[in-house]
N, CA, C and O atoms as a MOPAC input file, in Angstrom:
PM7 MOZYME 1SCF
protein

 N     28.77800 1    -4.14800 1   -10.02400 1
 C     28.16400 1    -3.96200 1    -9.21000 1
 C     26.70700 1    -5.49400 1    -8.66100 1
 O     25.72000 1    -5.72200 1    -9.36100 1
 N     26.99900 1    -6.19700 1    -7.43100 1
 C     26.63400 1    -7.22100 1    -6.78700 1
 C     24.84900 1    -7.33900 1    -6.90100 1
 O     23.92800 1    -6.87200 1    -6.23100 1
 N     24.94800 1    -8.36600 1    -8.32200 1
 C     22.96500 1    -8.56100 1    -7.94900 1
 C     22.26100 1    -8.00900 1    -7.38400 1
 O     21.43800 1    -7.14300 1    -7.68100 1
 N     22.78500 1    -8.90400 1    -5.70600 1
 C     22.12900 1    -9.04600 1    -4.43800 1
 C     21.61800 1    -7.61000 1    -4.16300 1
 O     20.42200 1    -7.36600 1    -4.00400 1
 N     22.65800 1    -6.61400 1    -4.11400 1
 C     22.45200 1    -5.20700 1    -4.50600 1
 C     21.71600 1    -4.68100 1    -4.95400 1
 O     20.63200 1    -4.30800 1    -4.50400 1
 N     22.32500 1    -4.50500 1    -6.27100 1
 C     20.38800 1    -4.14800 1    -7.15400 1
 C     19.49700 1    -4.76300 1    -7.14200 1
 O     18.44600 1    -4.13800 1    -7.28200 1
 N     19.38200 1    -6.46400 1    -6.95500 1
 C     17.68800 1    -6.36400 1    -6.39100 1
 C     17.06200 1    -6.24300 1    -5.28700 1
 O     15.83400 1    -6.28000 1    -5.20900 1
 N     18.26900 1    -5.99800 1    -3.77900 1
 C     16.79700 1    -5.05500 1    -2.56300 1
 C     17.50100 1    -3.83900 1    -3.10500 1
 O     16.43100 1    -3.26400 1    -3.30300 1
 N     18.33000 1    -3.01600 1    -3.48700 1
 C     17.57100 1    -1.52200 1    -3.78300 1
 C     16.22500 1    -1.32700 1    -5.02300 1
 O     15.25600 1    -0.57500 1    -5.12000 1
 N     16.63000 1    -2.12200 1    -5.60700 1
 C     15.22100 1    -1.89900 1    -6.20200 1
 C     13.74600 1    -2.65600 1    -5.69100 1
 O     12.75400 1    -2.08900 1    -6.14900 1
 N     13.46700 1    -3.81600 1    -4.83600 1
 C     13.27800 1    -3.65800 1    -3.97700 1
 C     12.29300 1    -2.81300 1    -3.16200 1
 O     11.07500 1    -2.64800 1    -3.08400 1
 N     13.93000 1    -2.15100 1    -2.33500 1
 C     13.10700 1    -1.08800 1    -2.12800 1
 C     12.66700 1     0.54200 1    -2.35400 1
 O     12.56300 1     1.51400 1    -1.60600 1
 N     12.45300 1     0.27500 1    -3.91100 1
 C     12.45200 1     1.36600 1    -4.45500 1
 C     10.76800 1     0.97900 1    -4.51000 1
 O      9.96800 1     1.62000 1    -3.83000 1
 N     10.34800 1    -0.12300 1    -5.38500 1
 C      8.68600 1    -0.52700 1    -5.34300 1
 C      8.08800 1    -0.48500 1    -4.43800 1
 O      6.90000 1    -0.17700 1    -4.34900 1
 N      9.43500 1    -1.05200 1    -2.89500 1
 C      7.91100 1    -0.95600 1    -2.02800 1
 C      7.92000 1     0.49100 1    -1.28600 1
 O      7.74200 1     0.58700 1    -0.07200 1
 N      8.15200 1     1.63600 1    -2.16100 1
 C      8.43200 1     2.49300 1    -1.61000 1
 C      7.16500 1     3.42700 1    -2.62400 1
 O      6.29000 1     4.27300 1    -2.44700 1
 N      7.62500 1     2.80700 1    -3.48000 1
 C      6.75300 1     3.28000 1    -4.17600 1
 C      5.30100 1     3.34600 1    -3.73700 1
 O      4.55200 1     4.26900 1    -3.42100 1
 N      5.12800 1     1.47000 1    -3.87700 1
 C      3.79700 1     0.80000 1    -3.17700 1
 C      3.59300 1     1.70100 1    -2.05000 1
 O      2.71800 1     2.54500 1    -2.24000 1
 N      4.24200 1     1.73200 1    -0.81400 1
 C      3.68200 1     2.08900 1    -0.11700 1
 C      2.83500 1     4.30000 1    -0.12600 1
 O      1.91100 1     4.89200 1     0.43200 1
 N      3.69800 1     4.56500 1    -0.90500 1
 C      3.65800 1     5.93100 1    -2.11500 1
 C      1.84600 1     6.07200 1    -2.07800 1
 O      1.19300 1     6.95800 1    -1.52500 1
 N      1.44400 1     5.13400 1    -2.69600 1
 C     -0.26800 1     4.53200 1    -2.87800 1
 C     -0.74100 1     5.07500 1    -1.16700 1
 O     -1.11600 1     6.03700 1    -0.49700 1
 N     -0.33600 1     3.44500 1    -1.12700 1
 C     -1.06800 1     3.14800 1     0.37400 1
 C     -0.77700 1     4.16200 1     1.49200 1
 O     -0.68000 1     3.74100 1     2.64400 1
 N     -0.66500 1     5.18000 1     1.28500 1
 C     -0.13000 1     6.32900 1     2.33100 1
 C     -1.70200 1     7.23600 1     1.80600 1
 O     -2.70300 1     7.60200 1     2.42200 1
 N     -1.08900 1     7.36500 1    -0.15500 1
 C     -2.38700 1     9.19600 1    -0.08300 1
 C     -3.73500 1     7.78100 1    -1.05700 1
 O     -4.76700 1     8.40100 1    -0.79700 1
 N     -4.08100 1     6.91500 1    -1.60400 1
 C     -5.18800 1     7.11900 1    -1.21200 1
 C     -6.35800 1     6.51700 1    -0.49600 1
 O     -7.38200 1     6.32200 1    -1.15000 1
 N     -6.32500 1     6.23500 1     0.63400 1
 C     -7.03100 1     6.72000 1     1.68500 1
 C     -7.50000 1     8.10600 1     2.21200 1
 O     -8.54600 1     8.55400 1     2.68100 1
 N     -5.92300 1     8.71400 1     1.84700 1
 C     -5.93400 1    10.12000 1     1.80100 1
 C     -6.92700 1    10.83100 1     0.69200 1
 O     -7.42000 1    11.88500 1     1.09500 1
 N     -7.18100 1    10.55600 1    -0.21300 1
 C     -8.39900 1    10.69400 1    -1.10300 1
 C     -9.50900 1    10.02700 1    -1.18300 1
 O    -10.50800 1    10.16100 1    -1.89000 1
 N     -9.21000 1     9.29000 1    -0.36900 1
 C    -10.49300 1     8.49900 1     0.26400 1
 C    -11.73700 1     9.84500 1     1.20100 1
 O    -12.96400 1     9.93600 1     1.20700 1
 N    -10.59700 1    10.70300 1     1.89600 1
 C    -10.71600 1    11.58000 1     3.42900 1
 C    -11.71500 1    12.29100 1     2.06600 1
 O    -12.93700 1    12.41500 1     1.98900 1
 N    -10.56100 1    12.69400 1     1.03100 1
 C    -10.87100 1    14.62400 1    -0.07400 1
 C    -12.56700 1    14.19200 1    -0.43700 1
 O    -13.47000 1    15.01700 1    -0.57000 1
 N    -12.66800 1    13.13900 1    -0.51700 1
 C    -13.56200 1    11.99300 1    -1.35700 1
 C    -15.40700 1    12.31200 1    -0.82100 1
 O    -16.35000 1    12.83700 1    -1.41200 1
 N    -15.24100 1    11.60800 1     0.74500 1
 C    -16.34400 1    11.62800 1     1.71100 1
 C    -16.44400 1    13.53500 1     1.90700 1
 O    -17.58900 1    13.97000 1     2.03300 1
 N    -14.97700 1    14.84500 1     1.92900 1
 C    -15.25600 1    15.58800 1     2.66200 1
 C    -16.02300 1    16.31500 1     1.17600 1
 O    -17.05000 1    16.84300 1     1.60200 1
 N    -15.94800 1    16.52400 1    -0.20500 1
 C    -16.26800 1    16.91800 1    -1.08300 1
 C    -17.23500 1    17.04000 1    -0.86900 1
 O    -17.11800 1    18.26400 1    -0.80100 1
 N    -18.72700 1    16.81700 1    -0.57100 1
 C    -19.68000 1    17.01700 1    -0.80900 1
 C    -20.37900 1    16.91500 1    -2.22300 1
 O    -19.59300 1    16.26700 1    -2.91400 1
 N    -21.21200 1    17.16700 1    -2.79300 1
 C    -22.14500 1    16.56900 1    -3.91700 1
 C    -21.51700 1    17.29700 1    -4.99300 1
 O    -22.35700 1    17.54900 1    -5.85700 1
 N    -20.13600 1    17.82100 1    -5.33600 1
 C    -19.62600 1    18.68600 1    -6.89500 1
 C    -19.18600 1    17.80200 1    -7.20700 1
 O    -18.52200 1    16.97900 1    -6.57700 1
 N    -19.54400 1    17.84600 1    -8.40800 1
 C    -19.07500 1    16.32200 1    -9.70800 1
 C    -17.66900 1    16.81600 1   -10.07800 1
 O    -16.72100 1    16.03000 1   -10.07600 1
 N    -17.53600 1    18.01100 1   -10.37200 1
 C    -16.24000 1    18.21900 1   -11.42600 1
 C    -15.20100 1    17.57400 1    -9.41200 1
 O    -14.20300 1    16.85900 1    -9.32400 1
 N    -15.64900 1    17.92900 1    -8.76400 1
 C    -14.57700 1    17.64100 1    -6.97900 1
 C    -14.41400 1    15.89000 1    -6.86800 1
 O    -13.69700 1    15.05200 1    -6.32200 1
 N    -15.48800 1    15.97400 1    -7.69500 1
 C    -15.72700 1    13.82500 1    -6.88900 1
 C    -15.07200 1    13.56600 1    -8.30600 1
 O    -13.93500 1    13.09600 1    -8.30500 1
 N    -15.69800 1    13.83500 1    -9.53200 1
 C    -15.09100 1    13.12700 1   -10.87100 1
 C    -13.13400 1    12.91300 1   -10.47400 1
 O    -12.33500 1    11.98900 1   -10.31800 1
 N    -13.14100 1    14.68500 1   -10.46200 1
 C    -11.29100 1    14.61000 1   -10.57600 1
 C    -10.56800 1    13.19800 1    -9.21700 1
 O     -9.49700 1    12.60400 1    -9.34600 1
 N    -11.38400 1    13.05700 1    -8.26900 1
 C    -11.26200 1    12.45100 1    -7.46400 1
 C    -10.77900 1    10.97100 1    -7.49700 1
 O    -10.00500 1    10.11600 1    -7.06600 1
 N    -12.00600 1    11.36500 1    -8.48800 1
 C    -11.79600 1     9.85100 1    -7.77100 1
 C    -11.24400 1     9.18300 1    -9.34400 1
 O    -11.14900 1     7.96400 1    -9.48600 1
 N    -10.89400 1    10.19400 1   -10.51400 1
 C     -9.40700 1     9.04200 1   -11.40400 1
 C     -7.80200 1     9.91500 1   -10.92400 1
 O     -6.62700 1     9.57000 1   -11.04700 1
 N     -8.31600 1    10.90200 1   -10.46800 1
 C     -7.15100 1     9.65900 1    -9.15200 1
 C     -6.87800 1     9.16200 1    -8.36100 1
 O     -5.79000 1     8.64200 1    -8.11600 1
 N     -7.76200 1     9.19800 1    -7.78900 1
 C     -7.87700 1     7.53100 1    -6.54800 1
 C     -7.08200 1     6.44600 1    -7.98600 1
 O     -5.95400 1     5.95400 1    -7.96900 1
 N     -8.13800 1     6.34000 1    -9.11200 1
 C     -8.59400 1     5.31200 1   -10.45600 1
 C     -6.61300 1     5.00100 1   -10.42400 1
 O     -5.99800 1     4.01100 1   -10.02900 1
 N     -6.22600 1     5.99100 1   -10.87100 1
 C     -4.34700 1     6.13200 1   -11.90300 1
 C     -3.60500 1     5.69000 1   -10.10600 1
 O     -2.38600 1     5.77400 1    -9.95800 1
 N     -4.24400 1     5.38100 1    -9.26500 1
 C     -2.67600 1     5.84200 1    -7.77600 1
 C     -3.00000 1     4.64500 1    -7.68900 1
 O     -2.17300 1     4.02200 1    -7.02400 1
 N     -4.13100 1     3.80900 1    -8.19200 1
 C     -4.66600 1     2.18300 1    -7.41700 1
 C     -3.89900 1     1.50700 1    -8.66200 1
 O     -3.15100 1     0.56200 1    -8.40700 1
 N     -4.02800 1     1.89600 1    -9.86400 1
 C     -3.16200 1     1.28000 1   -10.62700 1
 C     -1.30000 1     0.97300 1   -10.53100 1
 O     -0.51400 1     0.03300 1   -10.41800 1
 N     -1.30800 1     2.62800 1   -10.68000 1
 C     -0.08900 1     2.72200 1    -9.84700 1
 C      0.55700 1     1.61000 1    -8.73200 1
 O      1.62200 1     0.99200 1    -8.75000 1
 N     -0.34800 1     1.62800 1    -7.94000 1
 C      0.40300 1     1.07700 1    -6.44900 1
 C      0.09800 1    -0.02900 1    -6.68800 1
 O      0.76100 1    -0.66700 1    -5.87100 1
 N     -0.42200 1    -0.67100 1    -7.21900 1
 C     -0.29600 1    -2.54200 1    -7.81500 1
 C      0.68800 1    -3.06100 1    -8.37900 1
 O      1.23500 1    -4.12900 1    -8.10700 1
 N      1.03100 1    -2.03500 1    -9.48000 1
 C      1.90000 1    -2.33600 1   -10.13500 1
 C      3.69500 1    -2.36900 1    -9.54800 1
 O      4.69600 1    -3.08300 1    -9.60400 1
 N      3.08900 1    -0.71200 1    -8.83800 1
 C      5.04100 1    -0.96600 1    -7.19800 1
 C      4.49200 1    -1.84900 1    -6.69200 1
 O      4.91300 1    -2.72800 1    -7.44300 1
 N      3.45500 1    -2.70700 1    -5.54600 1
 C      3.31300 1    -4.37000 1    -5.02500 1
 C      4.18700 1    -4.75200 1    -5.88800 1
 O      5.41100 1    -4.79700 1    -5.76700 1
 N      3.23700 1    -5.15300 1    -7.16400 1
 C      3.80000 1    -6.36300 1    -7.99300 1
 C      4.99000 1    -6.17700 1    -8.16600 1
 O      5.65200 1    -7.15900 1    -7.83000 1
 N      5.44100 1    -5.53300 1    -8.46100 1
 C      7.41200 1    -5.11700 1    -8.60700 1
 C      7.59700 1    -5.59400 1    -7.23100 1
 O      7.26700 1    -6.78000 1    -7.23600 1
 N      8.02800 1    -5.17800 1    -5.86200 1
 C      8.26500 1    -5.17200 1    -5.29800 1
 C      8.25200 1    -6.82600 1    -4.49600 1
 O      9.33500 1    -7.35800 1    -4.25000 1
 N      6.87700 1    -7.56300 1    -4.12500 1
 C      6.68500 1    -8.42700 1    -4.13600 1
 C      7.58300 1    -9.62500 1    -5.16500 1
 O      7.75900 1   -10.78100 1    -4.78000 1
 N      8.02700 1    -9.17000 1    -6.34300 1
 C      8.27900 1   -10.19500 1    -8.19000 1
 C      9.94500 1    -9.85100 1    -6.93900 1
 O     10.48600 1   -10.85500 1    -6.47600 1
 N     10.45700 1    -8.61300 1    -6.61300 1
 C     11.52400 1    -8.98800 1    -6.44700 1
 C     12.53300 1   -10.21700 1    -4.77400 1
 O     13.53800 1   -10.91800 1    -4.65600 1
 N     10.82400 1    -9.52000 1    -3.50000 1
 C     11.08900 1   -10.18100 1    -2.62600 1
 C     11.37900 1   -11.52100 1    -2.79000 1
 O     12.31800 1   -12.19200 1    -2.36000 1
 N      9.88400 1   -11.97000 1    -3.87300 1
 C     10.72000 1   -13.05600 1    -4.16700 1
 C     11.90400 1   -13.93600 1    -4.66300 1
 O     12.00000 1   -15.08900 1    -4.24300 1
 N     12.88700 1   -13.38300 1    -5.62200 1
 C     14.16700 1   -13.57400 1    -5.73400 1
 C     15.07600 1   -12.80300 1    -4.32200 1
 O     16.12000 1   -13.45100 1    -4.24300 1
 N     15.07400 1   -12.02000 1    -3.53600 1
 C     15.23900 1   -12.55400 1    -2.61800 1
 C     15.54800 1   -13.64300 1    -2.00700 1
 O     16.68300 1   -14.11600 1    -1.94600 1
 N     14.43600 1   -14.15300 1    -1.46200 1
 C     13.69400 1   -14.94800 1    -0.98900 1
 C     14.63100 1   -16.55300 1    -1.37500 1
 O     15.46400 1   -17.08100 1    -0.63800 1
 N     14.19800 1   -17.01100 1    -2.63500 1
 C     14.25500 1   -17.93700 1    -3.12400 1
 C     15.16400 1   -18.52100 1    -3.94600 1
 O     15.08700 1   -19.70300 1    -4.28100 1
 N     16.87200 1   -17.03600 1    -4.64200 1
 C     17.49000 1   -16.91600 1    -5.02400 1
 C     18.72500 1   -17.12300 1    -4.03600 1
 O     19.54700 1   -18.03700 1    -3.96700 1
 N     18.52100 1   -15.61700 1    -3.08400 1
 C     19.21400 1   -15.59800 1    -2.73000 1
 C     19.52400 1   -15.73200 1    -0.49100 1
 O     20.07700 1   -15.13100 1     0.43000 1
 N     18.42600 1   -17.32900 1    -0.85800 1
 C     18.09600 1   -17.18000 1     0.75700 1
 C     17.77300 1   -16.03400 1     1.66400 1
 O     18.67700 1   -15.98200 1     2.49700 1
 N     17.11200 1   -15.32900 1     1.82400 1
 C     16.98200 1   -14.40400 1     2.11400 1
 C     16.06200 1   -14.91600 1     3.41700 1
 O     14.86600 1   -14.77500 1     3.16600 1
 N     16.29700 1   -15.43100 1     4.64000 1
 C     15.27300 1   -16.61200 1     5.60900 1
 C     15.08700 1   -15.93200 1     7.16700 1
 O     15.69900 1   -15.03600 1     7.74700 1
 N     14.44600 1   -16.41800 1     7.38400 1
 C     14.32000 1   -16.52800 1     9.16900 1
 C     13.03700 1   -16.43100 1     9.52900 1
 O     12.05600 1   -16.10900 1     8.85900 1
 N     13.18900 1   -16.90200 1    11.23800 1
 C     10.99800 1   -16.28200 1    12.07700 1
 C     10.93500 1   -14.96900 1    10.96100 1
 O     10.47400 1   -14.81500 1     9.83000 1
 N     11.72300 1   -14.06500 1    12.02200 1
 C     11.27800 1   -12.56600 1    10.82400 1
 C     10.56100 1   -12.74900 1     9.62400 1
 O      9.56400 1   -12.21200 1     9.14200 1
 N     10.92800 1   -13.18000 1     9.45300 1
 C     10.94300 1   -12.86900 1     7.73400 1
 C      8.73300 1   -13.52600 1     7.55000 1
 O      7.99800 1   -12.76000 1     6.92600 1
 N      8.17800 1   -14.70600 1     8.08400 1
 C      6.99200 1   -14.42700 1     8.86900 1
 C      6.70300 1   -13.66800 1     8.83300 1
 O      6.68400 1   -12.99300 1     7.80400 1
 N      6.25700 1   -13.27000 1    10.04900 1
 C      5.96700 1   -11.96100 1    10.91300 1
 C      5.87000 1   -10.72500 1     9.93600 1
 O      4.88700 1    -9.98500 1     9.88200 1
 N      7.37400 1   -10.54900 1     8.92500 1
 C      6.60500 1    -9.29700 1     7.94200 1
 C      5.73300 1    -9.80600 1     6.50000 1
 O      5.30500 1    -9.05100 1     5.62700 1
 N      5.63100 1   -11.10100 1     6.53600 1
 C      5.34900 1   -11.11100 1     5.07800 1
 C      3.90100 1   -10.95000 1     5.97800 1
 O      2.87200 1   -10.51500 1     5.46100 1
 N      3.97800 1   -11.30300 1     7.17300 1
 C      2.22600 1   -11.01600 1     7.65600 1
 C      1.45800 1   -10.26500 1     7.54000 1
 O      0.28500 1   -10.57100 1     7.32600 1
 N      2.06900 1    -8.48400 1     7.69100 1
 C      2.11400 1    -7.77800 1     7.66000 1
 C      2.27000 1    -6.88600 1     6.50800 1
 O      1.77600 1    -5.76600 1     6.38300 1
 N      3.26300 1    -7.72600 1     5.40800 1
 C      2.59800 1    -6.66100 1     4.01200 1
 C      1.31500 1    -7.22200 1     3.62400 1
 O      0.76700 1    -6.59400 1     2.71800 1
 N      0.56000 1    -8.44000 1     4.15500 1
 C     -0.22900 1    -9.03800 1     4.15100 1
 C     -1.45500 1    -8.50400 1     4.00200 1
 O     -2.39700 1    -8.36000 1     3.22300 1
 N     -1.01600 1    -8.25700 1     5.14900 1
 C     -2.40600 1    -6.83600 1     5.63500 1
 C     -2.20300 1    -5.45900 1     5.23500 1
 O     -3.16900 1    -4.72500 1     5.44400 1
 N     -1.04300 1    -4.86200 1     4.64100 1
 C     -1.23000 1    -4.02500 1     3.76300 1
 C     -1.77300 1    -3.47300 1     2.86800 1
 O     -2.18700 1    -2.34800 1     2.58700 1
 N     -1.67000 1    -5.14800 1     2.14700 1
 C     -2.37400 1    -5.77700 1     0.71900 1
 C     -3.23900 1    -5.42400 1     1.12200 1
 O     -3.47200 1    -4.21800 1     1.04200 1
 N     -4.26800 1    -6.41300 1     1.84000 1
 C     -5.49500 1    -6.55400 1     2.03900 1
 C     -6.00400 1    -4.51500 1     1.52900 1
 O     -6.53100 1    -3.93400 1     0.58000 1
 N     -5.12800 1    -3.98900 1     3.52000 1
 C     -5.35300 1    -2.72900 1     3.57400 1
 C     -6.14700 1    -1.69600 1     2.54300 1
 O     -7.22400 1    -1.10700 1     2.45500 1
 N     -4.87500 1    -1.87200 1     1.81000 1
 C     -5.28800 1    -1.09700 1     0.13800 1
 C     -6.65100 1    -2.10800 1    -1.09400 1
 O     -7.68800 1    -1.60100 1    -1.52100 1
 N     -6.24100 1    -3.33700 1    -1.33600 1
 C     -7.36200 1    -3.30700 1    -2.13400 1
 C     -8.62300 1    -2.88100 1    -1.06400 1
 O     -9.26200 1    -1.97800 1    -1.60400 1
 N     -9.04100 1    -3.13100 1    -0.09500 1
 C     -9.79100 1    -1.93400 1     0.64500 1
 C    -10.68200 1    -0.32400 1    -0.04800 1
 O    -11.71800 1     0.33000 1    -0.16700 1
 N     -9.36800 1    -0.45400 1    -0.29100 1
 C     -8.77700 1     1.16000 1    -0.24200 1
 C     -9.54900 1     1.76200 1    -1.47900 1
 O    -10.46000 1     2.58300 1    -1.58100 1
 N     -8.79700 1     0.99900 1    -2.40000 1
 C     -9.29400 1     0.17800 1    -4.00700 1
 C    -11.22000 1     0.36000 1    -4.76700 1
 O    -11.82900 1     1.00200 1    -5.62300 1
 N    -11.48400 1    -0.84300 1    -3.57900 1
 C    -12.70100 1    -1.21900 1    -3.63000 1
 C    -13.36400 1    -0.10200 1    -3.01800 1
 O    -14.55300 1    -0.17800 1    -3.32800 1
 N    -13.14000 1     0.94600 1    -2.25700 1
 C    -14.41600 1     1.96900 1    -1.39500 1
 C    -14.14000 1     3.23700 1    -2.44400 1
 O    -14.78800 1     4.28300 1    -2.48000 1
 N    -13.11100 1     2.90300 1    -3.21100 1
 C    -13.69800 1     3.67900 1    -4.32400 1
 C    -13.73900 1     3.08800 1    -5.98900 1
 O    -13.85800 1     3.62000 1    -7.09300 1
 N    -13.63400 1     2.21900 1    -5.67000 1
 C    -14.92000 1     1.36200 1    -7.07800 1
 C    -15.97800 1     1.37600 1    -6.60800 1
 O    -16.82000 1     0.83800 1    -7.32800 1
 N    -16.26600 1     1.68300 1    -5.87600 1
 C    -17.45800 1     1.84600 1    -4.58400 1
 C    -18.56800 1     2.65900 1    -5.32200 1
 O    -19.65300 1     2.34700 1    -5.81100 1
 N    -17.60900 1     4.25700 1    -5.17000 1
 C    -18.25700 1     5.54800 1    -5.03800 1
 C    -17.62200 1     5.92200 1    -6.35600 1
 O    -17.85600 1     7.11500 1    -6.55100 1
 N    -16.42000 1     5.03400 1    -8.03700 1
 C    -16.86600 1     5.31100 1    -8.71800 1
 C    -19.17800 1     4.73300 1    -9.26200 1
 O    -20.04900 1     5.14200 1   -10.03000 1
 N    -19.04400 1     3.85000 1    -8.40800 1
 C    -20.09700 1     3.24400 1    -8.98900 1
 C    -21.51900 1     4.11200 1    -8.02300 1
 O    -22.27000 1     3.20900 1    -7.65500 1
 N    -21.85900 1     4.97000 1    -7.72400 1
 C    -22.51900 1     4.96100 1    -6.52700 1
 C    -23.20800 1     5.10500 1    -5.21200 1
 O    -24.14200 1     5.60500 1    -4.58500 1
 N    -21.88300 1     4.15400 1    -5.19300 1
 C    -21.94200 1     3.45700 1    -3.06600 1
 C    -21.80900 1     5.18000 1    -2.47400 1
 O    -21.81400 1     6.33900 1    -2.88700 1
 N    -21.70400 1     4.43000 1    -1.31200 1
 C    -21.58600 1     6.00300 1    -0.34600 1
 C    -20.33300 1     5.16800 1     0.58400 1
 O    -20.02500 1     3.97700 1     0.62800 1
 N    -19.69900 1     6.58300 1     1.40000 1
 C    -17.79500 1     6.03200 1     1.59100 1
 C    -18.84300 1     5.87200 1     3.73700 1
 O    -19.86000 1     6.18700 1     4.35600 1
 N    -17.41200 1     5.10400 1     3.86600 1
 C    -17.41500 1     5.58300 1     5.63600 1
 C    -17.41400 1     6.81300 1     5.55300 1
 O    -16.99700 1     7.42400 1     4.56900 1
 N    -18.03000 1     7.49800 1     6.90300 1
 C    -18.03700 1     8.69500 1     7.19700 1
 C    -16.40000 1     8.97400 1     7.31200 1
 O    -15.62200 1     8.03300 1     7.46200 1
 N    -15.85300 1    10.65300 1     7.21000 1
 C    -14.46700 1    11.12200 1     7.23300 1
 C    -13.40200 1    10.59800 1     8.17900 1
 O    -12.30700 1    10.04700 1     8.06500 1
 N    -14.17000 1    10.99500 1     9.13000 1
 C    -13.62000 1    10.80500 1    10.17500 1
 C    -13.09800 1     8.68700 1    11.00500 1
 O    -12.32500 1     8.25100 1    11.85800 1
 N    -14.12300 1     8.10000 1    10.03600 1
 C    -14.16700 1     6.85000 1     9.89200 1
 C    -12.43000 1     6.18100 1     8.68600 1
 O    -11.68200 1     5.20900 1     8.78400 1
 N    -12.49900 1     7.14600 1     7.88500 1
 C    -11.38700 1     7.21200 1     6.54800 1
 C     -9.86200 1     7.75200 1     7.30500 1
 O     -8.75900 1     7.27400 1     7.03800 1
 N    -10.12500 1     8.83900 1     8.27900 1
 C     -8.99600 1     9.91000 1     8.99800 1
 C     -7.84700 1     8.27800 1     9.93000 1
 O     -6.69000 1     8.14700 1    10.32900 1
 N     -9.20700 1     7.33000 1     9.85400 1
 C     -8.45700 1     6.43400 1    11.51400 1
 C     -8.02900 1     4.81600 1     9.66400 1
 O     -7.33300 1     3.82500 1     9.88200 1
 N     -8.26000 1     4.91700 1     9.14300 1
 C     -8.10000 1     4.31800 1     7.95400 1
 C     -7.01400 1     4.34100 1     7.35700 1
 O     -6.28400 1     3.53500 1     6.78100 1
 N     -7.02900 1     5.49900 1     7.61300 1
 C     -5.97200 1     6.62800 1     6.35800 1
 C     -4.16700 1     6.34200 1     7.60500 1
 O     -3.03100 1     6.69100 1     7.28600 1
 N     -4.64500 1     5.54700 1     9.09600 1
 C     -3.17300 1     5.62700 1     9.80500 1
 C     -2.83300 1     4.58600 1    10.35800 1
 O     -2.56000 1     4.42900 1    11.54900 1
 N     -2.83300 1     3.88700 1     9.58500 1
 C     -3.37500 1     1.84800 1     9.53400 1
 C     -1.94600 1     1.39300 1     8.06900 1
 O     -1.80400 1     0.18200 1     7.90100 1
 N     -1.56400 1     1.79000 1     7.68700 1
 C     -0.31800 1     1.24100 1     6.43900 1
 C      0.74300 1     2.05600 1     7.54700 1
 O      1.66900 1     1.36900 1     7.97900 1
 N      0.61600 1     3.89700 1     8.15600 1
 C      2.00300 1     3.39200 1     8.85500 1
 C      1.94900 1     2.49100 1    10.07200 1
 O      2.26100 1     1.30200 1    10.00300 1
 N      1.53500 1     3.09800 1    11.22000 1
 C      0.70300 1     1.53900 1    11.82500 1
 C      2.32700 1    -0.06700 1    11.50400 1
 O      3.38200 1    -0.42200 1    12.03000 1
 N      1.32100 1    -0.49500 1    10.18200 1
 C      1.78700 1    -1.18400 1     9.90200 1
 C      3.21500 1    -1.36400 1     9.85300 1
 O      3.77400 1    -2.26300 1    10.48100 1
 N      4.38400 1     0.23200 1     8.45100 1
 C      5.12900 1     0.15300 1     7.61600 1
 C      6.51900 1    -0.14600 1     9.35800 1
 O      7.57500 1    -0.77000 1     9.46600 1
 N      5.79400 1     0.58300 1    10.20700 1
 C      6.79100 1     0.57600 1    11.59400 1
 C      6.52100 1    -0.42100 1    12.09000 1
 O      7.36800 1    -0.61400 1    12.96200 1
 N      5.70000 1    -1.35400 1    12.06400 1
 C      6.25100 1    -3.02400 1    13.13400 1
 C      7.23000 1    -3.66200 1    11.15300 1
 O      8.45700 1    -3.76700 1    11.15300 1
 N      6.54100 1    -3.92100 1    10.01100 1
 C      8.26500 1    -3.83400 1     8.67100 1
 C      9.79300 1    -3.53500 1     9.03100 1
 O     10.72600 1    -4.33100 1     9.13800 1
 N      9.77000 1    -2.32100 1     9.16500 1
 C     10.83400 1    -1.79500 1     9.16600 1
 C     10.98600 1    -2.61200 1    10.42800 1
 O     11.66000 1    -3.61700 1    10.20400 1
 N     10.51300 1    -2.49200 1    11.89200 1
 C     11.66600 1    -3.26300 1    12.82100 1
 C     11.85800 1    -4.19600 1    13.07800 1
 O     12.87600 1    -4.47700 1    13.71100 1
 N     10.70500 1    -5.36700 1    12.59300 1
 C     10.62100 1    -6.49900 1    11.59300 1
 C     12.39400 1    -6.48200 1    10.66000 1
 O     13.50400 1    -6.94600 1    10.92300 1
 N     11.99300 1    -5.93700 1     9.89100 1
 C     13.27800 1    -6.14700 1     8.73300 1
 C     14.60700 1    -6.02800 1     9.95500 1
 O     15.09700 1    -7.00800 1    10.51800 1
 N     15.02700 1    -4.56500 1    10.18600 1
 C     16.11700 1    -4.36200 1    11.08600 1
 C     16.59000 1    -5.06000 1    12.44900 1
 O     17.75700 1    -5.27200 1    12.78000 1
 N     15.67400 1    -5.30300 1    13.01300 1
 C     15.77300 1    -6.25200 1    14.13100 1
 C     16.28700 1    -7.39900 1    14.27500 1
 O     17.03700 1    -7.84400 1    15.14400 1
 N     15.56400 1    -8.12400 1    12.81500 1
 C     15.12100 1    -9.97800 1    13.28300 1
 C     15.66900 1   -10.06900 1    14.78800 1
 O     16.77800 1   -10.15300 1    15.31700 1
 N     14.27700 1   -10.00800 1    15.22800 1
 C     14.37200 1   -10.37900 1    16.46200 1
 C     14.03700 1   -11.62500 1    16.88800 1
 O     13.90600 1   -11.83000 1    18.09500 1
 N     13.82700 1   -12.76500 1    15.83600 1
 C     13.31600 1   -14.04800 1    15.63600 1
 C     13.30200 1   -14.62400 1    14.71600 1
 O     12.81000 1   -15.75200 1    14.70100 1

């Protein structure tokens, strides 16, 4: 089979893995904010969050590496790509902020309110919609 097809297939698989982590990590933070002071529940959620954060880093890293291959080797270019990359950077920044909040909980710092975290949880969906629109529509 064509190397390009395998490269883009793996890129999409790793993007999906990274997005799964980006969608679920903020939800773990919401659960932590609502868990109260039960140490067993909090410890379990922090452990789940740490594992998910590591998984997401691996998935995002592989997706970015294969995206670079698509760009540099196969010549996938266009003005839309710059806009897409800017949104991907925002998505990664969102993920890193979620990871820092998780590490802060582990260190004893307080989280934002559950309501604020619920809003924060919705941002990756909006970014994903814009990214998919750019990739499929290639408007410029």
